[in-house]
FITORKE-166846 format. One record per residue: residue in three letters; x, y, z of N, C-alpha, C in turn. Coordinates in steps of 0.05 Angstrom, whole numbers, padded with zeros to 5 digits, always signed. Layout:
REM FITORKE-166846
ALAXYZXYZXYZ/...
This chain:
REM FITORKE-166846
MET-00537+00803+00208-00536+00825+00228-00519+00847+00217/SER-00523+00871+00227-00506+00894+00220-00491+00903+00245/PHE-00471+00918+00241-00455+00929+00263-00462+00958+00267/LYS-00465+00966+00292-00470+00994+00298-00450+01004+00319/PHE-00438+01026+00313-00418+01038+00331-00426+01067+00337/VAL-00426+01075+00362-00433+01102+00370-00411+01113+00387/TYR-00402+01137+00380-00380+01150+00395-00389+01179+00400/SER-00380+01190+00422-00385+01218+00428-00364+01236+00415/THR-00371+01260+00406-00352+01278+00394-00331+01286+00415/GLU-00339+01288+00441-00321+01295+00462-00298+01275+00464/GLU-00304+01249+00460-00284+01229+00462-00261+01234+00442/PHE-00267+01242+00418-00246+01247+00398-00233+01274+00402/GLU-00248+01293+00413-00236+01319+00420-00214+01315+00440/ASN-00219+01297+00460-00198+01291+00480-00175+01276+00468/ASN-00181+01256+00451-00160+01240+00440-00142+01256+00421/LEU-00153+01275+00407-00138+01291+00387-00129+01318+00397/HIS-00132+01322+00423-00123+01347+00437-00136+01371+00424/MET-00162+01370+00419-00177+01392+00408-00191+01407+00431/GLU-00198+01432+00426-00214+01447+00445-00242+01435+00446/ARG-00254+01436+00469-00281+01425+00473-00301+01439+00454/GLY-00316+01424+00440-00336+01435+00421-00326+01436+00393/THR-00301+01430+00388-00290+01432+00361-00305+01414+00341/LEU-00313+01390+00350-00326+01371+00332-00357+01372+00334/PHE-00367+01390+00351-00396+01392+00353-00406+01411+00332/CYS-00428+01403+00318-00439+01419+00297-00469+01418+00299/ASP-00482+01441+00295-00511+01441+00296-00524+01427+00272/ASP-00509+01425+00250-00519+01412+00226-00513+01382+00227/ALA-00531+01366+00216-00527+01337+00214-00510+01331+00190/ILE-00491+01313+00194-00472+01305+00172-00476+01276+00165/ILE-00473+01270+00139-00477+01242+00131-00455+01233+00112/LYS-00448+01208+00113-00429+01196+00094-00439+01168+00087/THR-00438+01162+00061-00444+01134+00052-00419+01122+00041/VAL-00415+01096+00044-00391+01082+00035-00400+01059+00017/LEU-00392+01060-00008-00400+01040-00027-00386+01013-00023/ALA-00401+00992-00029-00390+00965-00029-00383+00955-00057/ASN-00391+00970-00077-00385+00963-00105-00376+00987-00121/ASP-00362+00982-00142-00350+01004-00158-00370+01012-00180/LEU-00378+01037-00179-00398+01047-00198-00384+01060-00222/ARG-00358+01063-00222-00344+01075-00244-00345+01057-00269/PRO-00346+01067-00293-00347+01096-00300-00375+01107-00305/ASP-00395+01090-00304-00422+01099-00311-00437+01113-00288/TRP-00430+01107-00263-00442+01119-00240-00473+01116-00241/ASN-00481+01091-00245-00509+01084-00245-00517+01078-00215/TYR-00529+01097-00202-00535+01094-00174-00555+01073-00167/LYS-00570+01064-00187-00590+01043-00183-00577+01016-00179/THR-00551+01014-00185-00536+00989-00180-00519+00991-00155/ALA-00522+01013-00140-00505+01017-00117-00511+00997-00094/LYS-00490+00989-00080-00492+00973-00056-00475+00987-00035/LEU-00484+00985-00010-00470+00999+00011-00457+00980+00031/CYS-00434+00988+00041-00422+00973+00063-00423+00989+00089/ALA-00427+01015+00087-00429+01031+00112-00444+01057+00107/ILE-00457+01067+00128-00469+01093+00129-00461+01105+00156/ALA-00452+01130+00155-00443+01143+00180-00456+01171+00182/THR-00462+01179+00207-00473+01206+00211-00460+01219+00236/MET-00462+01245+00237-00456+01260+00261-00480+01277+00267/HIS-00491+01274+00290-00515+01290+00298-00516+01291+00329/ALA-00521+01315+00339-00525+01319+00368-00501+01309+00384/GLY-00477+01314+00374-00453+01307+00390-00446+01278+00389/LYS-00457+01263+00370-00451+01234+00368-00444+01226+00339/PHE-00424+01209+00337-00418+01196+00312-00431+01169+00313/THR-00448+01163+00293-00461+01137+00291-00454+01124+00265/ILE-00444+01099+00266-00434+01086+00242-00447+01058+00240/PHE-00460+01052+00218-00471+01026+00212-00454+01013+00190/VAL-00446+00988+00196-00430+00973+00176-00445+00947+00170/ALA-00449+00941+00145-00464+00917+00137-00447+00892+00139/GLU-00460+00870+00143-00446+00844+00143-00441+00835+00115/SER-00459+00842+00097-00457+00835+00068-00473+00855+00052/GLU-00471+00855+00026-00486+00874+00009-00516+00869+00011/GLU-00524+00844+00019-00552+00837+00021-00562+00836+00050/ASP-00549+00849+00067-00555+00849+00096-00582+00865+00100/ILE-00603+00850+00104-00630+00863+00108-00631+00878+00135/TYR-00616+00868+00154-00616+00881+00180-00602+00909+00178/PHE-00582+00910+00162-00568+00936+00157-00588+00956+00147/LYS-00604+00949+00127-00623+00967+00115-00644+00975+00135/SER-00655+00956+00150-00676+00962+00169-00666+00979+00193/ASP-00641+00973+00202-00629+00988+00224-00624+01017+00216/VAL-00614+01021+00192-00608+01048+00182-00634+01063+00178/ALA-00654+01050+00166-00680+01063+00162-00693+01071+00188/LYS-00691+01054+00209-00702+01061+00235-00688+01086+00247/GLU-00662+01087+00244-00646+01109+00254-00654+01136+00241/PHE-00657+01135+00215-00662+01159+00199-00691+01168+00199/THR-00709+01150+00205-00737+01159+00207-00744+01170+00235/GLU-00725+01166+00254-00729+01176+00281-00726+01207+00281/TYR-00710+01217+00263-00705+01246+00262-00712+01258+00235/ASP-00725+01281+00235-00731+01294+00210-00711+01317+00206/LEU-00688+01310+00193-00666+01328+00192-00658+01334+00163/VAL-00644+01356+00159-00630+01361+00134-00601+01352+00138/TYR-00591+01335+00121-00565+01324+00123-00546+01337+00104/HIS-00521+01342+00113-00501+01355+00096-00481+01333+00087/SER-00475+01333+00061-00460+01311+00049-00437+01323+00032/ALA-00416+01307+00029-00394+01315+00012-00401+01311-00018/ASN-00421+01295-00023-00431+01290-00050-00461+01286-00049/GLU-00475+01307-00045-00503+01305-00038-00521+01292-00059/ASP-00516+01298-00084-00532+01286-00106-00529+01256-00106/ALA-00504+01246-00104-00499+01218-00105-00510+01204-00080/ASP-00505+01216-00056-00514+01204-00031-00544+01203-00030/ARG-00558+01224-00040-00587+01224-00040-00598+01201-00057/ALA-00586+01198-00081-00595+01177-00099-00589+01149-00088/ILE-00565+01145-00077-00557+01119-00066-00574+01112-00042/PHE-00578+01131-00024-00594+01126+00000-00622+01119-00008/SER-00634+01133-00027-00661+01127-00036-00663+01099-00048/HIS-00644+01091-00064-00645+01065-00077-00640+01042-00058/VAL-00620+01045-00041-00612+01023-00023-00629+01021+00002/ILE-00634+01043+00015-00649+01043+00040-00678+01048+00036/GLY-00685+01062+00015-00713+01067+00009-00724+01092+00022/LEU-00707+01110+00031-00715+01135+00043-00705+01158+00027/ASP-00721+01179+00024-00713+01203+00010-00706+01224+00031/LEU-00681+01230+00032-00671+01250+00052-00666+01277+00038/THR-00669+01298+00054-00662+01325+00044-00632+01329+00050/MET-00617+01335+00029-00588+01338+00033-00578+01364+00021/LYS-00558+01375+00034-00544+01399+00024-00514+01393+00023/PRO-00500+01409+00007-00471+01405+00004-00454+01413+00028/ILE-00433+01399+00033-00413+01407+00053-00392+01425+00041/ARG-00383+01418+00017-00362+01434+00004-00372+01462+00000/ALA-00356+01481+00009-00363+01509+00006-00359+01518-00023/ILE-00339+01506-00036-00332+01514-00063-00331+01490-00081/LYS-00343+01493-00104-00344+01472-00124-00323+01478-00146/GLY-00317+01458-00162-00299+01461-00184-00276+01441-00183/LYS-00261+01440-00205-00239+01421-00208-00219+01425-00186/GLY-00212+01404-00172-00192+01404-00151-00202+01412-00124/TRP-00227+01421-00122-00237+01430-00096-00250+01407-00082/THR-00232+01389-00074-00240+01364-00059-00244+01370-00030/ILE-00254+01351-00015-00256+01353+00014-00228+01356+00026/GLU-00209+01341+00015-00182+01342+00025-00170+01370+00022/LYS-00176+01383-00001-00165+01410-00005-00178+01430+00014/HIS-00204+01428+00018-00218+01445+00038-00205+01442+00065/PHE-00200+01417+00073-00189+01412+00100-00160+01422+00102/ASP-00145+01417+00081-00117+01426+00081-00115+01456+00084/LEU-00134+01471+00072-00134+01500+00074-00140+01509+00102/LEU-00158+01494+00115-00164+01501+00143-00139+01497+00161/VAL-00125+01475+00156-00101+01470+00172-00079+01491+00166/ALA-00076+01498+00141-00055+01517+00133-00061+01545+00145/GLN-00086+01552+00149-00094+01578+00160-00095+01577+00190/GLY-00089+01555+00202-00090+01553+00231-00118+01552+00243/LEU-00138+01546+00226-00166+01545+00234-00173+01519+00247/TYR-00156+01499+00243-00159+01473+00257-00136+01469+00276/LYS-00142+01465+00301-00121+01461+00321-00126+01434+00335/GLY-00106+01417+00332-00108+01390+00344-00089+01372+00330/ASP-00087+01347+00340-00071+01327+00327-00082+01320+00299/ALA-00065+01308+00283-00074+01301+00256-00097+01282+00256/ILE-00116+01287+00238-00138+01268+00234-00129+01249+00212/LYS-00125+01224+00220-00113+01205+00201-00134+01187+00189/ASP-00135+01187+00163-00153+01169+00148-00137+01146+00138/ILE-00145+01122+00146-00130+01098+00139-00128+01094+00109/TYR-00147+01106+00094-00147+01104+00065-00136+01129+00051/GLY-00125+01147+00067-00114+01171+00055-00133+01188+00040/GLY-00159+01187+00048-00179+01203+00034-00191+01189+00010/GLU-00180+01166+00003-00190+01151-00021-00210+01131-00012/GLY-00235+01140-00009-00256+01124+00003-00263+01098-00012/PHE-00257+01098-00039-00264+01074-00054-00249+01049-00044/LYS-00227+01054-00029-00212+01031-00019-00228+01015+00001/ALA-00249+01027+00012-00266+01013+00032-00279+00989+00019/MET-00285+00990-00007-00299+00967-00019-00281+00943-00020/TYR-00254+00947-00023-00235+00925-00023-00233+00913+00005/GLU-00234+00931+00025-00233+00922+00053-00258+00905+00059/PHE-00280+00914+00048-00306+00900+00053-00305+00872+00040/ALA-00293+00871+00016-00290+00845+00002-00273+00826+00018/ASP-00251+00837+00030-00234+00820+00046-00248+00810+00071/TRP-00265+00828+00083-00281+00820+00107-00298+00796+00100/LYS-00311+00796+00077-00328+00774+00070-00313+00748+00065/LYS-00287+00750+00059-00270+00727+00054-00261+00714+00080/ASP-00251+00731+00099-00238+00719+00122-00250+00727+00149/ASN-00271+00745+00149-00285+00752+00174-00266+00764+00195/GLU-00244+00775+00187-00226+00787+00206-00237+00814+00216/PRO-00241+00818+00242-00253+00843+00252-00237+00868+00244/GLN-00211+00865+00238-00195+00889+00231-00207+00903+00207/HIS-00219+00889+00189-00231+00901+00165-00254+00920+00173/ILE-00271+00911+00191-00293+00928+00201-00282+00952+00215/PHE-00261+00948+00232-00248+00970+00246-00237+00991+00226/ASN-00225+00982+00204-00213+01000+00185-00235+01017+00171/ILE-00257+01004+00164-00279+01018+00151-00290+01039+00170/THR-00293+01031+00195-00303+01049+00216-00285+01073+00220/SER-00259+01067+00220-00239+01089+00224-00240+01109+00201/HIS-00244+01098+00177-00246+01116+00153-00271+01134+00156/CYS-00293+01123+00164-00317+01138+00168-00313+01160+00188/LEU-00301+01154+00211-00296+01174+00231-00278+01196+00222/ALA-00257+01190+00208-00239+01210+00197-00254+01228+00178/SER-00270+01216+00161-00285+01232+00141-00305+01250+00155/LEU-00320+01240+00174-00340+01256+00188-00327+01279+00203/MET-00304+01275+00215-00291+01297+00230-00283+01319+00211/LYS-00272+01312+00187-00265+01332+00168-00290+01347+00157/TYR-00311+01331+00152-00336+01344+00142-00346+01364+00162/VAL-00346+01357+00188-00356+01375+00209-00340+01401+00209/LEU-00314+01399+00208-00297+01423+00209-00301+01440+00184/ILE-00304+01428+00161-00309+01444+00137-00336+01458+00138/GLN-00356+01443+00148-00383+01454+00150-00383+01478+00169/LYS-00368+01476+00191-00368+01498+00211-00353+01522+00201/HIS-00335+01519+00181-00319+01541+00171-00328+01549+00143/LYS-00352+01541+00135-00360+01547+00107-00360+01577+00101/GLN-00368+01593+00120-00368+01622+00115-00340+01633+00110/TRP-00320+01621+00123-00293+01630+00119-00284+01626+00089/PHE-00292+01603+00078-00285+01598+00050-00299+01618+00032/LEU-00324+01624+00037-00340+01642+00020-00329+01670+00022/GLU-00317+01677+00044-00307+01704+00048-00279+01707+00035/ASN-00265+01685+00031-00237+01686+00022-00233+01676-00007/TYR-00253+01664-00019-00251+01654-00046-00275+01661-00062/LYS-00270+01671-00087-00292+01680-00103-00306+01657-00118/THR-00332+01658-00117-00348+01637-00131-00370+01650-00147/ASN-00381+01635-00166-00404+01645-00181-00430+01638-00165/LYS-00453+01644-00177-00478+01639-00163-00483+01609-00157/LYS-00471+01592-00172-00474+01563-00168-00453+01551-00150/GLY-00436+01568-00139-00415+01559-00120-00389+01550-00132/PHE-00385+01554-00158-00360+01545-00171-00339+01566-00169/PHE-00314+01558-00164-00291+01575-00160-00286+01591-00186/ILE-00282+01617-00184-00277+01633-00207-00250+01648-00205/GLY-00234+01642-00185-00208+01654-00183-00207+01681-00169/
């Protein structure tokens, strides 16, 4: 079996003392969480997933697999994503597109979330700039992994060993924190483009 969690964006706006609508975005957002380490070769054909998360129509939806070979996880995710014909925005669209195609068997249209590409222009940097400029107002969005998503694979390995629900909760919490930051960056993409110079391919040029 797979686990499915659905939360409304309003729920987290209330919990984090945000203005209503802060986490609502017209664009669909996606995040994949690996269950195995692809470094250093990054061969996506060997990828295995422990979670897939989306934000769409005011809802956060998170699927967590019971194991890397969880057939219900794959079928549940496929059913969810074939229900809507959407363009998904990703923090790493090329990797997510390849991983999703290989693991789930669906080819999704994806676009980048990051407004600016280049060395050091991580999701965390984008979000920190929003906070520094006062463009994000609310309590801190806390990621249990400190933005280091690869730690989820260790959490998933521990889940398979002891079946402690806390591991699933931690992976879910990481997905939620990531999705919220992705949404805020996506909604402020124009601000980045107006304040930082980039070339035609979106790379920072100073």
